[in-house]
VEXDREN-2710 file (C-alpha; in Angstrom, 1 decimal):
% VEXDREN-2710
k/r/px/py/pz
1/MET/0.3/-18.7/-8.8
2/ARG/-2.4/-16.7/-10.4
3/ARG/-3.0/-17.4/-14.1
4/THR/-3.3/-14.2/-16.0
5/THR/-5.1/-14.1/-19.3
6/ALA/-5.5/-10.4/-20.0
7/THR/-8.2/-9.5/-22.5
8/HIS/-7.6/-5.8/-22.3
9/VAL/-5.9/-3.1/-20.2
10/CYS/-7.7/0.1/-19.7
11/HIS/-5.7/3.3/-18.8
12/THR/-7.0/6.7/-19.8
13/PRO/-4.6/9.6/-19.8
14/GLY/-4.9/11.5/-16.6
15/GLN/-6.0/8.4/-14.6
16/LEU/-3.7/7.1/-11.9
17/HIS/-5.0/3.5/-11.9
18/THR/-5.0/0.8/-14.6
19/VAL/-7.5/-2.0/-15.0
20/THR/-6.8/-5.4/-16.4
21/ALA/-9.5/-7.8/-17.3
22/GLU/-8.7/-11.4/-16.5
23/ALA/-10.5/-14.6/-17.0
24/ASP/-12.0/-14.6/-13.5
25/GLY/-12.4/-10.9/-12.8
26/LEU/-10.8/-7.4/-12.9
27/VAL/-7.4/-6.3/-11.5
28/PHE/-7.0/-2.7/-10.5
29/ARG/-3.5/-1.2/-9.9
30/ILE/-3.6/2.0/-7.9
31/PRO/-0.3/3.8/-7.2
32/PRO/0.2/5.5/-3.8
33/ARG/-0.1/9.2/-3.3
34/ARG/3.3/10.6/-4.0
35/HIS/4.6/13.5/-2.0
36/VAL/7.7/14.9/-3.8
37/PHE/8.9/17.1/-1.0
38/GLY/8.6/14.3/1.6
39/LEU/10.3/11.9/-0.8
40/VAL/13.3/14.2/-1.2
41/LEU/13.6/14.6/2.6
42/LEU/13.2/10.8/3.1
43/THR/15.9/10.2/0.5
44/LEU/18.3/12.6/2.2
45/TRP/17.6/11.0/5.6
46/LEU/18.2/7.5/4.2
47/CYS/21.6/8.7/2.9
48/LEU/22.5/9.8/6.4
49/TRP/21.1/6.6/7.9
50/LEU/23.2/4.5/5.5
51/ILE/26.4/6.4/6.5
52/VAL/25.7/5.8/10.2
53/GLU/24.8/2.1/9.5
54/ILE/28.2/1.6/7.8
55/ALA/29.9/3.1/10.9
56/THR/27.9/1.0/13.3
57/PRO/30.4/-1.8/13.7
58/ALA/33.0/0.8/14.8
59/PHE/30.5/2.2/17.4
60/LEU/29.8/-1.3/18.7
61/LEU/33.5/-2.2/18.9
62/GLN/34.3/1.0/20.9
63/ALA/31.4/0.3/23.3
64/LEU/33.1/-3.0/24.3
65/PHE/35.8/-1.0/26.0
66/HIS/33.4/1.0/28.2
67/PRO/31.3/0.0/31.1
68/LEU/28.4/-2.4/30.5
69/GLU/25.7/0.3/30.9
70/PHE/27.3/2.3/28.1
71/ALA/27.5/-0.8/25.8
72/VAL/23.9/-1.6/26.4
73/PHE/22.9/2.1/25.7
74/VAL/24.9/2.0/22.4
75/LEU/23.4/-1.3/21.4
76/ALA/19.9/0.1/22.1
77/CYS/20.5/3.2/20.1
78/VAL/21.9/1.2/17.2
79/GLY/18.8/-1.1/17.3
80/LEU/16.4/1.9/17.3
81/TRP/18.4/3.6/14.6
82/THR/18.3/0.5/12.4
83/ALA/14.6/-0.1/13.0
84/ALA/13.8/3.5/12.1
85/GLY/15.9/3.3/9.0
86/LEU/14.2/0.0/7.8
87/TRP/10.8/1.6/8.4
88/ALA/11.9/4.7/6.4
89/LEU/13.3/2.5/3.6
90/HIS/10.0/0.7/3.4
91/GLN/8.2/4.0/3.2
92/TRP/10.6/5.2/0.4
93/LEU/10.1/2.0/-1.5
94/TRP/6.3/2.3/-1.2
95/GLN/6.4/5.8/-2.5
96/VAL/8.7/5.0/-5.5
97/LEU/7.7/1.4/-6.4
98/GLY/4.5/0.6/-4.5
99/CYS/1.1/-0.2/-5.8
100/GLU/-2.2/-1.2/-4.3
101/ILE/-3.7/-4.1/-6.2
102/LEU/-7.4/-4.7/-6.0
103/THR/-8.6/-8.0/-7.5
104/ILE/-12.3/-8.5/-7.9
105/THR/-13.9/-11.9/-8.8
106/PRO/-17.6/-12.9/-8.5
107/ALA/-16.9/-14.4/-5.0
108/THR/-14.0/-12.4/-3.5
109/LEU/-12.4/-8.9/-3.3
110/THR/-8.7/-9.1/-2.6
111/LEU/-6.5/-6.1/-1.5
112/GLN/-2.7/-6.1/-1.6
113/ARG/-0.2/-3.3/-0.9
114/ALA/2.6/-4.5/-3.0
115/ILE/6.3/-3.5/-3.4
116/PHE/8.0/-5.6/-6.2
117/GLY/4.8/-7.7/-6.3
118/CYS/5.2/-8.7/-2.7
119/GLY/2.9/-7.8/0.1
120/ARG/0.2/-9.2/2.4
121/ARG/-3.0/-10.0/0.7
122/ARG/-6.4/-9.6/2.4
123/THR/-9.3/-11.4/0.9
124/TYR/-12.9/-10.5/1.6
125/ASP/-16.0/-12.5/0.7
126/VAL/-18.2/-10.4/-1.6
127/ALA/-21.3/-11.7/0.1
128/HIS/-20.2/-9.9/3.4
129/ILE/-19.3/-6.6/1.8
130/ARG/-21.6/-3.7/2.8
131/GLN/-21.7/0.0/2.2
132/LEU/-19.2/0.2/-0.7
133/HIS/-18.7/3.9/-1.1
134/VAL/-16.4/6.8/-1.8
135/PRO/-15.8/9.0/1.3
136/PRO/-15.2/12.7/0.9
137/THR/-11.4/12.0/1.1
138/GLY/-11.4/10.3/-2.3
139/ALA/-10.5/6.8/-1.1
140/LEU/-12.8/3.9/-1.4
141/ALA/-14.3/2.1/1.6
142/PHE/-16.6/-0.7/2.6
143/GLU/-17.7/-2.6/5.7
144/HIS/-16.9/-6.2/6.0
145/GLU/-18.1/-8.1/9.1
146/GLY/-18.3/-4.9/11.2
147/ARG/-14.9/-3.5/10.1
148/LEU/-14.4/-0.5/7.9
149/ILE/-11.9/-1.3/5.1
150/ARG/-10.2/1.5/3.1
151/PHE/-8.2/1.4/0.0
152/GLY/-7.1/3.6/-2.9
153/THR/-6.2/6.5/-0.6
154/GLY/-4.1/8.2/-3.2
155/LEU/-7.0/8.6/-5.7
156/PRO/-8.7/11.9/-6.5
157/LEU/-12.4/11.9/-5.7
158/THR/-13.5/11.6/-9.4
159/GLU/-11.3/8.7/-10.1
160/ALA/-12.4/6.9/-6.9
161/ARG/-16.0/7.4/-8.1
162/PHE/-15.1/6.0/-11.5
163/ILE/-13.6/2.9/-9.9
164/LEU/-16.7/2.5/-7.7
165/HIS/-18.8/2.6/-10.8
166/THR/-16.6/0.1/-12.6
167/LEU/-16.8/-2.3/-9.6
168/THR/-20.6/-2.1/-9.3
169/THR/-21.0/-2.5/-13.1
170/HIS/-18.8/-5.5/-13.2
171/LEU/-20.3/-7.1/-10.1
172/PRO/-23.9/-6.0/-9.7
173/ALA/-24.1/-7.7/-6.2
174/LEU/-21.9/-4.9/-4.9
175/ALA/-24.2/-2.2/-6.3
176/SER/-27.0/-3.3/-4.0
177/THR/-24.7/-2.8/-1.0
178/SER/-23.2/0.6/-2.2
179/ALA/-23.9/3.7/-0.2
180/ALA/-25.1/6.7/-2.2
181/ASP/-22.5/9.5/-2.6
END
């Protein structure tokens, strides 16, 4: 468990991200890009999905009284419908409650896409980070052992540049590997 001793939290009005200074480094919290129209459509689709999921036991029970091929077809359709709904639910939760967490220490840079604080963490050795930059899309990116890693995709270009500046100021070793914008 990570020990948090926040010395200050920085959030300027108009900024999407927040920065928390901890004993061993900085923690950036970056919300995802929210698409209101897509979120409304996804909410409506999830309501329909839930109705069908509630009726699923009845579909499966009726399939037992039909030929085996039909029962297999119904089972496959229910499986695909359930998987699609779970994926859509994950996307909805990401839009509403998700957050990208970037933790930078003198030795590591850790990225996590978290919902309710849970999500897979990827840790990168700062010594192997190259070409830390802000692409024209407004995200941040760097190369790590030959792979391009992107994060902060919901950020406006100016805010992404501000985060890049904060990262390179806090950890000068990253400044020497940064690409000029």
